[in-house]
N, C-alpha and C positions, 0 to 999 in steps of 0.2 A: 359483273366483273369477277374475274378469279385471279388470286394472289398464290404464286408458288415461290418459295424462297430456296435458292441452291446455295446459300451461304449466310453467315451471321444469323443462324436460327439455331438456338440451343448453344450459342458460342458467339465470340466477339468479332471474329475476322471473316474475310471472304464474302463481304457484302454483295448479295446478288438477288434481286426480287423481280420476278417476271409477272407483268400485269397482262391479263388478256381482256381486252375490251373491245366489243362489237367486232369480233373477227381479226383484230390486230393485236400484236404483241409488243409491249413496251417494256424494256429492261431498265430498272432502277439500279444503277451502280454495277460494276463488273469488277470486284475486288479479289485480292489474292489472300489465300489462306496463310496463316503464319502460326508457329508453334513448333511441334516436333517435326523435324525436317523431313524425314521419310514419309510420315503420314501426310504432311501439308503438300509435299511434291506429288503424291498420288492424287490428292483431291484436286490440285491445280491443273492436272493434265486432262481433267474431265469437266467441262463446263456444267454438264448435267442436262443441257438442252441443245437443240439444233440452232447454231448461230445464224444460219441462213434463213430461218424462220422468223427471227426477230426483225421487226419493223423500224424500231427506233431505240436508242439509248439515251437515258438521261442521267447525268452524273452529279451527285450531291456535292462532292469535294475531292481533292487530289491525293489524299492519303492512299498508300499503296493497297491497304486492305479494303478500299472502295473503288480504286482504279486500276490496280496492278495487272488484271487480267485483259484489259482492253485490247492489247496487240493479239491475244488469243482468239478474240472475236474475228478480227480481220483475217487471221490465218485460216479461220475454219468457215469462211464464206460469208461473213456479215457485209451487207453493202448498204446499210442505212447510215444515218448521221449520228454523231455523238453531240449532244446538247449539253453545254455547261456555262458558267459564268466565264468572262474573260480571264480573270485572274486563274481560275481553275485550269483553263486551257493553257495558259503560259506556264503554270506550274507543271502540269502533266508533260509538257514538252521536254522538261529537265528530269522529271523524277522517273518516267517511264524508261528514258535513256539509261538513267543510272541503274534501274532495275535490270535491264538487259546486260549491262556491264558486269554487274555483280554475278549474275547467273553464269556469264561466260568465265569470269574468274574462278568461280567455285568449280566449274567443270574442268578447267585446266588444273587446278590444285589438286582435285581428286585423281586425275590422270597421272600426275606427277608422283603422287603417293601410292600408286598402283592399287587404288581402290576402284569400286564399281564406278563405271563412268555414268554420269547422270547428264543427259543433254539439257541445254537451256530450254526453258519454255518457249522463249522467242528471241529474236535478235534485233539489231539496230534497225534493219530494214522494215521489220514489222511495226516498230514504233514510228517510223517515218510515214508508213502507209495509213497507220489508224489515225495519226494527227491530221492527215488530210481531211478526215471525215469529221472534225470538230466544227460546230457552229456554236458561237458565243452569244449571250444575251445578258443585259444588265438587270439587276435587281428590279422587281416590279413591272417588267414588260411581259405581256401575255402573247404566247406564240403557239402555233399548231405544229405537233410533232408527227401525227398521223391524221388522216381525215375524221374530224370531229372530236379529236382529243387535243386539248389545250394545256400548256404548262405555264407556269409563273414561278420564277425564282424569288425567294425572300431570304434575307440574311439570317444565317444560323449562328453567327457570331462564334464559331468553332476555330476555323482557321482562314487564312486569307482566301477569299472567293467562296467559302462554304455556303450551302444553300439548303434551305427547307424547301422542298419540292411540292408545289401545289398542282394537282391534275384535276381537270374539269372535263366531264363528258356527259353526253345524254344516254339514258338507259330507260327503256320502257316509257318513253314520253317525258321523263322528268330530268332535270339537271342534277348531276352528282358531283361530289367533290371528295377528292382523297388527298391527305396530307402525309407526305413522307418526311420524317423529321431529319434525315441524314444523321449526322452527329450533332447534337445540340451543344452550343457553348454556353458560357455563364454570364450572368450580369456582372457589369463593372470590371470586366477582365481588361487587362492592358491592351493597347494597339487597336483592338477590334471593337465595332459597335455591339450593343446588346442584341441578343436574339430577337427576331420578329415574334410578335405575339398574335397568333391567329385567333379568329372568333368562332367558326364553325366548320364542321365537316361531316361527311358521312362515314368515312373510313379513315383512321389514323395509324399509320405505320410508325411506331415510336421505338427509338432505341433505348436500351436498358443497361448500359455499361456500368453505371454507378447507382443502379436501382435498389441496392441494399445499404448505402452509406452516403453521408454528406461529406464535403471536404471541409478543411479549415477555411476560415473567411479568407477571401482574397486579399482583404486589407493587411493580413498578417504576412503575405507572400514576401515582400522585400525584407522585413525585418527577420524572418526565419532564415532566408538566404544570408543576410549579413551575419547572423550569429554562427552559421556554419562556416563562414570564410574567416570570421575573427577566430574561432576556436582552432581551426585548421591551421591558420598562419601562426598562432601561438605555439603549436607544436612543431612548426618547421615543415609541415606536409603539404601535399597537394590536394586540391579538390578536383575530382575526376567526375565529369558529368556526362553520362550517356543521355543523348538528346535526340529526340526526332528532329530532323533537318527543317521540317515545316512547322512553322509557329512557335514550338517549344524553344527551340534555339534563340529565335528572335526575341522571345519574351524575356528569356534569361539575360541576353545582352542589353536589351532595354532597361531591365531592372538594375543591371550592373551600372548603367549610365546613370540612373537616379541616385543610386547608392553613392557613386563616385562624386557626383555634383554636390552631395550633401556631406561629403567626407565621412561617411558612415562605415566605410571599410578600410583596412589598411592596403598599402600598395601591394598588389599581386598582379603580374603580367597575366593577361588572358589570351589563350590560344584557341582559335575556332579551327579545329583540325577535321575539316570535311569540306571537300570541293563541293558537295552537293548543298550544303549549308551556305556556302559562299555564293553560289549561283542563285539559290532561292532568296537570299537577303537582297540581291539585286531586283528580282521580281517584286519584293515587297517595296522597294524604292520606286518601282514603275507604277504601283496600284495604291498610291496614298489615298485615293478616293474611297478606300474601304476602311480607312483609320477613324478612330473616334476622336471626339474633340479634345481629350487630353493629350494625345500624342501629338495632335496638330499644334497644340499650344507649346508643347516642348520643342517641336521642330522650329517654331517661330522665334523661340529664345535661345536654344542651345545647338540648333543646326541638326545634323544627321543624328537620328536616334539610335543608329547602330555602329557609331564610331566613338570609341573610348580613348582616353589618353595613351593607355598601354594595352592595345588589342592588336593581334596580328591574325589575320585570315590566311590559313595554309591551303595551298593547293598541291605543291609538289610532294611527292613520296619521300624524297632525301630530306626535306624540312620536317616531315612528320616524324621520320626515324630519329632526328636530332633531339626531339623532345624526350626520348628515352634516357638521355644522359642529363637532363636537368636535375640540379641539385637543390636549387632554392625553391620556396613556395611558388605555386603557380596554380592557375585555374585552367583546366583543359577540357573543353566542350567538344564532343565528337560524336558522330553518328556510327551505329543505329540506336534508335531509342530503346529497343528491347534486347540490345546486346547480342544479337543473333548473327551479325556480320559487320563488315567494316572496321574503320580504324580504331573504333572504341575497344575491339578485342585485344589489339596490341597494348593500348594504354592500360586496361585492366590486368592483363598478365604481368605487365611490368610494376604495377602499383598496389595490387590487391594484398600483398603479403606484408606490407610496410604499415604498422599500427599508427603512424603519424599521419597517414593519408585519410581522406574521406572519399567514399563513393556516394555521390549525391543522386538519388532517384527522383526524377520530376515528372514522371508519366506513368500510365497505366502499363503493367507488365502482364502479359498473357500467359496462361498456363503452359508449362513446359518449355519456357524460354529461360535463357540465362539471366535475364533481368529479374524474373521471377524468383529464381534461386538466390540471387543476391538479396532481394527483399526479405526472403525467408531465412537469410543468414546462414545458409548451409556451410558448413566449415570448409568443404572441399568443393572446389569449382573446377570443371573441366572446361579449358579454354584452348582452342586451337590445338587439340590432340594430347594437351598435357593437363596434369592435375596441379592445382594451386591452392594454398591455404588462405582462407579469408580471414585476414587479421585487421584489414583496414576498418575504419568506422564506416558504418552504413547509416545514412539518414534518408529519410523519405519525406519529400514535401509535396503532398497532395494538393496543397493550395495552388500549385502551378498547373493543375489539370485543366485542360480545355474542354472537358466534358462536363455537363450538368450534373450536379449531385442529386441524390435521391429527392430532396425537397423541391429542386427545380424541375425535375421530371414530373413530380406529382403536380406542381403547379401549372405546368404545360398540359398535362392530361385533364386536369380538373376543368379546363375551358370547354371541353366537350361533353360535359355531363348533361347540360340542358337539351343539346340536339341529339342525345342518344347514339352517339357515334359507336361504331365498331372499333375497338381498339386492338391492334395487332402488335405485340412485343417482339422485338428482334434484338439482335446485337448485344446479348448479355449472357454471363454464365448463369448456371441454374439457380444460384442463391440469389442473385441480382433480379432475375426474371420473377421468380416467386415472390420476392419482398415487394417488388414495384406492383405486381398484380394485386396483393393483398391491400397495399396502401391506396390504390386507385379504386378498388371495391369499396374500401372504407369512406371514400370520397363520394361514393354514390354512382359510379360508373358500373354498368350491368353487363355489357358485352365486351369481355376481355378474353383474347386468345393468345396463348403462348405459341408462337410459330415454331413447327418442326421443319427441319431440312427435307426438301423434296415432296412435302405434302401440300397439296392444293386446297385452298379454302375459298369459299364464296363470300363475296362482300356487296 
């Protein structure tokens, strides 16, 4: 078997890993690059391989950096199936359409500003066509994707429907097993079940996003959130939360529900200003089979986990604009999570210069994004073509992260020591990749490769 990564190799976004097995080509993920816009756009326009030569595509989860170029596959002649869990399929139908709309709006905005026109990567029709190719399977079911190659999805505990992908095939007369971690979640996270624990494999493709650091304990998550809210309320300010529409927003709302039920926070109206988040939350309600026992218990006693006493889900642009004129304390949750597009940009430009406000970062911020510049507390921020002073408080709560931290990644990798698996590290920045390789080596794993983009390795 050969593995070639065309994304998420030496970086975090653009997950695309092509397997060549017995003359067949199976693609794991087809994600979009994110970061510096011009650089990302150039990379996103070239898949790096011939789509028509791919026989099957297996999707780990719906995040755009893992699924966002699926419509490009279809446009470039792909005629196979896209295999995913049912929740991932339902989420992709919303998120890919939203991605197409964002590209169309960006192209229109650039045209109005008399800047260089950048055509969208794909349109609604391309999303509609690729969605016809989806075949969904539940966790634990084994199915054939090409002759002699079988896949089983196991729960990754990262986002709704996320999967660890187990690939089984015969080679040189023996059965082989490859495990692709996708993005690994964390134990004891709210809403979702813990990640599945594998036993053995011949090859492991392992994500490394937080390979160089651990998160604060999940148990501290709600109290940390409550403290930020109480402090900001005392100043009379607003809490502005850039949030990924998938999972992170729902976790925040769920945590607010718990805090509200315990009277742990003062009254502050909550505005979820993201049509995408609103639609995704409906998908969550459809797939409660993915929930863990804790949230099932809350649902039995307190009803809808995503409905607060003072929450408003906003769809219309006019209602979003009205939030600019709010004077009293409030919590505003808006996409996108890395602050590169979407309604969060308008809330940031209207609120970052006020020292009473708090910008609350609750997710990973890739290099060269506005979100990373906020985390670094750069004094001047370029937002929608203008410069603003960052006077607002900046708080980072990495306890909300949906990614496994270093200790959890090492624990996952340690399971493959006795079977002498080949470990291929992907989906991480250089420092994270190096630190995780050193930690796994210290655990006794001997065959560890840091994957490079476009380089083919044998496994």
